[in-house]
C-alpha positions in Angstrom: 15.8 -107.8 207.2 16.3 -111.7 207.0 17.3 -113.3 203.9 15.2 -115.8 202.2 14.9 -119.1 203.9 12.5 -121.5 201.6 13.0 -122.4 197.4 9.8 -120.2 196.7 10.9 -117.2 198.4 14.3 -117.4 196.7 12.8 -118.3 192.9 10.8 -115.1 193.6 13.9 -112.9 194.4 15.8 -114.4 191.3 12.7 -113.3 189.4 13.3 -109.8 190.4 17.1 -110.4 189.4 15.9 -111.4 185.8 13.7 -108.2 185.4 16.7 -106.1 186.7 19.0 -107.3 183.9 16.1 -107.3 181.4 15.8 -103.2 182.3 19.7 -103.0 182.6 20.2 -104.4 179.0 17.7 -101.7 177.5 19.2 -98.9 179.6 22.9 -100.2 177.4 23.2 -97.8 174.5 25.9 -99.5 172.0 27.0 -96.2 170.5 27.6 -94.6 173.6 30.7 -93.9 175.6 31.5 -97.6 177.3 28.9 -100.1 175.9 31.8 -102.9 176.4 32.0 -102.0 180.0 28.6 -101.9 180.5 27.7 -105.0 178.9 30.7 -106.7 180.6 28.8 -105.7 184.3 25.8 -107.5 182.7 27.9 -110.7 181.7 28.9 -110.8 185.2 25.1 -110.1 186.6 23.7 -113.0 184.2 26.3 -115.3 185.6 25.2 -114.5 189.1 21.6 -115.4 188.0 23.0 -118.5 186.6 25.0 -119.4 190.1 21.6 -118.6 191.9 19.6 -121.0 190.3 21.9 -123.9 190.8 21.7 -122.5 194.5 18.0 -123.2 194.3 18.6 -126.8 193.2 20.9 -127.4 195.7 18.2 -126.1 198.1 15.8 -128.3 196.8 18.2 -131.2 197.2 18.3 -130.8 200.6 14.4 -130.5 201.2 12.8 -134.1 202.4 10.2 -134.2 200.4 8.8 -137.2 197.7 9.6 -136.1 193.9 6.7 -135.9 192.7 5.6 -135.1 189.1 5.3 -131.1 189.9 8.4 -131.1 192.2 10.1 -132.9 189.0 8.5 -130.0 187.2 10.2 -127.5 189.3 14.0 -128.9 188.9 13.5 -128.9 185.4 12.5 -125.2 185.4 15.2 -124.6 187.8 17.9 -126.1 185.5 16.3 -124.1 182.3 16.6 -121.2 184.2 20.2 -121.7 184.8 21.4 -122.6 181.5 19.2 -119.8 179.7 21.2 -117.6 181.8 24.6 -119.2 181.1 23.7 -119.0 177.6 22.9 -115.3 177.7 26.5 -114.3 179.5 28.1 -116.1 176.6 26.2 -114.2 174.2 27.1 -111.2 175.8 30.6 -111.9 176.0 30.5 -112.4 172.3 29.4 -108.8 172.2 31.8 -107.2 174.3 34.7 -109.1 172.4 33.4 -107.7 169.6 33.4 -104.0 170.5 36.7 -104.5 171.9 38.0 -105.9 168.7 36.8 -102.8 166.9 38.2 -100.4 169.0 41.5 -102.3 169.2 41.7 -102.4 165.2 41.7 -106.2 165.7 40.1 -108.7 163.1 37.1 -110.4 164.1 37.5 -114.2 164.8 34.8 -115.5 162.6 35.6 -113.4 159.6 39.1 -112.4 160.5 38.4 -109.0 158.9 38.8 -105.7 160.9 35.1 -104.7 160.9 33.6 -101.0 160.6 32.1 -99.2 163.4 28.7 -99.8 161.6 29.2 -103.8 161.3 30.7 -104.0 165.2 27.5 -102.4 166.6 25.6 -104.2 164.3 26.5 -107.8 165.5 27.3 -106.9 169.2 23.5 -105.8 168.9 22.8 -109.5 167.4 24.6 -111.2 170.7 22.7 -108.6 172.7 19.5 -109.5 171.3 20.1 -113.1 171.6 20.8 -112.8 175.1 17.8 -110.9 175.7 15.5 -113.3 174.2 17.2 -116.0 176.7 16.4 -114.3 179.7 13.1 -112.4 178.4 10.6 -115.0 180.4 13.1 -115.8 183.4 10.7 -113.8 185.8 7.6 -115.4 184.8 9.2 -118.8 185.0 10.4 -118.1 188.2 6.9 -117.5 189.6 5.4 -120.8 187.9 8.4 -122.5 189.3 7.5 -121.0 192.8 4.0 -121.6 192.4 4.4 -125.3 191.6 6.7 -125.9 194.8 4.3 -124.1 197.0 0.7 -126.1 195.8 2.5 -129.3 196.0 4.4 -128.9 199.8 1.0 -127.4 200.9 -0.5 -131.0 200.4 2.1 -132.6 202.4 3.2 -129.8 205.4 1.7 -127.0 207.3 3.2 -123.6 205.6 3.2 -120.5 207.1 -0.3 -119.1 206.8 -0.8 -116.4 203.7 -0.8 -112.9 205.1 -3.6 -110.5 205.1 -3.5 -109.6 201.5 -6.6 -108.1 199.3 -7.1 -109.6 196.4 -5.9 -106.5 194.7 -2.9 -106.7 196.5 -2.2 -110.5 195.7 -2.6 -109.3 191.7 -0.1 -106.8 192.0 2.5 -108.6 194.2 1.8 -111.5 191.2 2.1 -108.9 188.5 5.5 -107.3 190.2 6.9 -110.6 190.6 6.6 -111.3 186.6 8.1 -107.8 186.0 5.1 -106.7 184.5 4.8 -103.2 186.7 5.7 -99.6 185.9 5.1 -96.2 187.4 4.8 -93.2 184.9 3.4 -89.9 186.4 1.9 -91.5 188.9 0.0 -94.2 187.1 1.3 -97.9 187.3 0.4 -100.1 184.3 1.5 -103.7 183.1 2.1 -105.3 180.2 -1.2 -107.4 180.0 -4.6 -105.7 179.3 -6.8 -108.0 181.6 -5.5 -106.4 184.7 -6.3 -102.9 186.5 -3.5 -101.9 188.6 -3.9 -98.7 191.1 -1.5 -96.5 192.8 -3.2 -97.0 196.1 -2.6 -100.5 195.9 1.1 -99.8 195.0 1.3 -97.4 198.1 -0.3 -99.7 200.4 2.1 -102.2 199.6 4.8 -99.7 199.8 3.6 -99.0 203.4 4.0 -102.6 204.4 7.5 -103.0 202.5 6.4 -105.0 200.2 7.2 -103.3 197.0 9.9 -101.1 196.4 10.3 -98.4 193.1 13.1 -98.3 191.1 14.7 -96.1 188.1 13.7 -97.9 185.0 15.9 -96.1 182.3 18.1 -93.4 183.0 16.5 -90.9 180.5 12.7 -92.1 181.7 11.0 -90.7 184.4 9.3 -94.4 184.6 9.7 -96.7 187.4 10.3 -100.2 187.9 8.2 -102.0 190.8 10.1 -104.9 192.7 9.2 -107.2 195.1 11.3 -106.6 198.6 12.5 -109.4 200.5 9.4 -108.9 203.0 7.4 -109.1 199.3 8.6 -112.4 198.4 8.2 -114.0 201.7 4.5 -112.4 201.6 3.9 -113.9 198.3 5.2 -117.1 198.7 3.0 -117.4 201.5 -0.1 -116.8 199.2 1.0 -118.9 196.4 -0.9 -122.2 196.0 -4.3 -121.2 197.5 -7.0 -120.3 195.3 -6.0 -117.5 192.5 -7.1 -113.9 193.2 -9.9 -113.2 190.9 -8.6 -110.9 188.1 -9.1 -107.4 188.0 -10.5 -106.2 184.7 -11.6 -102.8 183.2 -14.7 -105.0 182.0 -18.1 -105.1 183.7 -19.8 -107.8 184.0 -21.7 -109.0 180.8 -25.2 -107.6 180.6 -27.9 -109.8 179.6 -31.3 -108.5 177.9 -34.1 -108.3 180.2 -36.4 -111.2 179.7 -39.7 -110.2 178.0 -42.7 -111.3 179.6 -44.9 -113.9 177.7 -48.5 -114.1 177.7 -49.8 -117.6 178.5 -51.8 -119.1 175.4 -55.8 -118.2 175.5 -58.2 -121.0 175.8 
């Protein structure tokens, strides 16, 4: 399958990487057998996310376009994503160093004291939490930046026609892009309460290779739903147009029937 070719597609692919990183952090058990090694893997992963964000900045620089306020906003958002990912990598590396120092009996750099196991786990956990805060909104920010970019470009050039997607499918793709959709016991769910998702919509998108499932946590039967590269392309083409109507579980507000009034007697 061809790689993403537009900044919007690359932003949506980056959103998936943010969600995968967040899930990987959740799966790490600091009291497990090799937390330092697992955290080291996420240091590398989030560093690559930062590099990918800067690649998108280079891609934007190569686009021949007027830097409208919206486009300048895209630049700002993407650079912020790179900075937050870099900051998260630094915090995670600190956590790795703390755990390795404890294992080797080396004094911690800040206090000069050898930490107890509890202290080491607590300090490493604090750094990991700070890293997770920095990247927690990465997927949502990627989607917002992609929307800003596509909406602005639609005013200047002809973009690919949106694929034939139902409002439910478009809503699902947007929720998936933000890392909101999980499936547990064949039932999809989202963090937000204002949308209703169905397994039939997930399966319809899977049949078109627009989304794919991935294990969420090793000890959980739940699955995370991600955009595929084809899904990134389809959603990017659908952005910038009328927003799909939210699928809510609430029905229309009923109004009391009007009470007929009698005409005044003469």
